[in-house]
C-alpha positions in Angstrom: 33.0 -29.8 5.2 30.6 -27.2 3.1 30.5 -24.3 3.5 27.4 -22.0 2.4 28.4 -17.9 2.2 25.0 -15.5 2.7 25.0 -12.8 0.4 23.3 -10.1 2.3 20.4 -8.3 0.6 20.3 -4.7 -0.8 19.3 -2.4 1.4 16.1 -0.6 -1.1 15.3 -4.9 -1.4 13.1 -4.4 1.8 11.3 -1.2 0.5 11.6 -2.7 -3.0 9.7 -5.7 -2.6 6.6 -4.0 0.2 6.1 -2.3 -2.5 6.2 -4.7 -5.2 3.4 -6.4 -2.7 1.6 -3.2 -2.4 1.0 -3.1 -6.4 -0.1 -6.4 -6.5 -2.7 -6.2 -3.9 -3.5 -2.7 -5.6 -4.4 -3.9 -9.2 -5.9 -7.1 -7.0 -8.4 -4.4 -5.7 -9.5 -2.5 -8.2 -9.6 -5.0 -10.7 -11.8 -6.5 -8.6 -13.9 -3.1 -7.8 -13.9 -2.9 -11.3 -15.7 -6.1 -12.5 -17.8 -6.5 -9.6 -18.7 -3.6 -8.8 -23.0 -4.3 -7.1 -21.6 -7.5 -5.5 -18.6 -5.4 -3.5 -21.5 -2.6 -2.9 -24.2 -5.1 -2.0 -21.4 -7.6 0.2 -20.6 -4.4 1.9 -23.4 -2.3 2.3 -21.6 1.1 0.7 -23.9 2.5 -2.3 -24.2 3.3 -5.6 -22.0 0.3 -7.1 -20.8 3.0 -9.1 -18.1 4.5 -5.9 -16.5 0.9 -6.5 -15.8 1.4 -9.6 -14.3 5.0 -9.4 -12.4 3.8 -6.6 -11.0 0.9 -8.8 -10.5 3.2 -11.6 -8.5 5.7 -9.4 -6.8 2.3 -7.9 -6.0 1.0 -11.2 -2.9 3.8 -12.3 -1.8 4.3 -8.2 -1.0 0.0 -9.0 1.1 0.0 -12.1 2.7 3.5 -11.7 3.8 1.6 -7.7 4.8 -1.2 -9.4 6.5 0.5 -12.3 8.7 2.5 -9.8 9.4 -0.3 -7.8 10.8 -2.1 -11.0 12.7 0.8 -12.7 13.2 3.6 -10.1 16.8 3.2 -8.6 16.6 5.0 -5.7 12.9 4.6 -4.1 13.5 7.2 -1.2 11.2 10.1 -3.0 8.9 7.4 -3.6 8.3 5.5 -0.8 7.5 8.3 1.5 5.0 9.7 -1.3 3.5 5.8 -0.9 4.0 5.1 2.8 2.1 9.1 3.2 -1.0 7.2 1.3 -0.8 4.3 3.1 -1.3 6.0 6.4 -3.9 8.1 4.7 -5.8 5.0 3.8 -6.1 3.4 7.1 -6.8 6.8 8.6 -9.9 7.2 6.5 -10.6 3.8 6.6 -10.4 3.9 11.1 -12.4 7.2 10.7 -15.4 6.0 8.3 -15.3 2.3 11.2 -15.1 4.4 14.0 -17.7 6.9 12.9 -19.9 4.4 11.2 -20.4 7.2 8.6 -21.2 4.7 6.3 -24.0 2.5 6.3 -21.7 -0.9 6.1 -23.2 -4.5 6.7 -20.9 -6.7 9.0 -19.3 -7.8 5.7 -18.6 -4.8 4.8 -17.1 -3.5 8.1 -14.9 -6.7 8.5 -13.7 -6.3 4.9 -12.8 -2.4 5.7 -11.1 -3.6 8.5 -9.3 -6.0 7.3 -8.2 -4.0 3.8 -6.7 -1.4 5.9 -4.8 -3.9 8.2 -2.8 -5.3 5.0 -2.3 -1.2 3.5 -0.7 -0.9 7.5 1.2 -3.5 7.0 2.5 -2.4 3.6 2.8 0.7 5.9 4.8 -1.0 7.9 7.3 -2.5 5.8 7.6 0.3 3.5 8.5 2.4 7.4 11.3 -0.1 7.6 12.3 -0.4 3.6 13.6 3.4 4.2 14.7 3.0 7.7 16.7 0.3 6.5 18.0 2.4 3.2 18.5 5.3 5.9 20.4 3.0 7.6 22.5 1.7 5.1 23.4 5.4 3.9 24.9 6.1 7.8 22.2 9.1 8.5 19.4 9.4 9.3 15.3 9.0 8.3 15.8 12.8 6.5 15.8 13.7 2.9 19.7 15.1 2.4 20.0 18.9 2.1 21.6 20.5 -1.3 24.1 23.4 -0.4 
């Protein structure tokens, strides 16, 4: 009988994978915003199309930077906290926009904003769990260590 040994993954792997997934999704979103702003404006009802161009220009370096951090930085706790906070802010703003009707969204636009917010919320949950796993693996709590 063969016995297989499963090696436990590093505590940082969940956070790293969540950040890489978030970076890939953000990169895709930024590229779509940059390449097809007029179609997105018509689809969602958000005018003028320049809004999507600006969104793409802002999200593109965020996505590239997040991917770089996830691949190159050994200790992702600080970066993970910042990105988690940004993701929570994105979801909160999306919910406010959907509930207040501040934007003249089409039905497709409403669902698109909701779907993107759901995906970002999923990444936020995974990032939070990844940060918790790092904290637990180090025998501490989810808090930045103090330096004396």
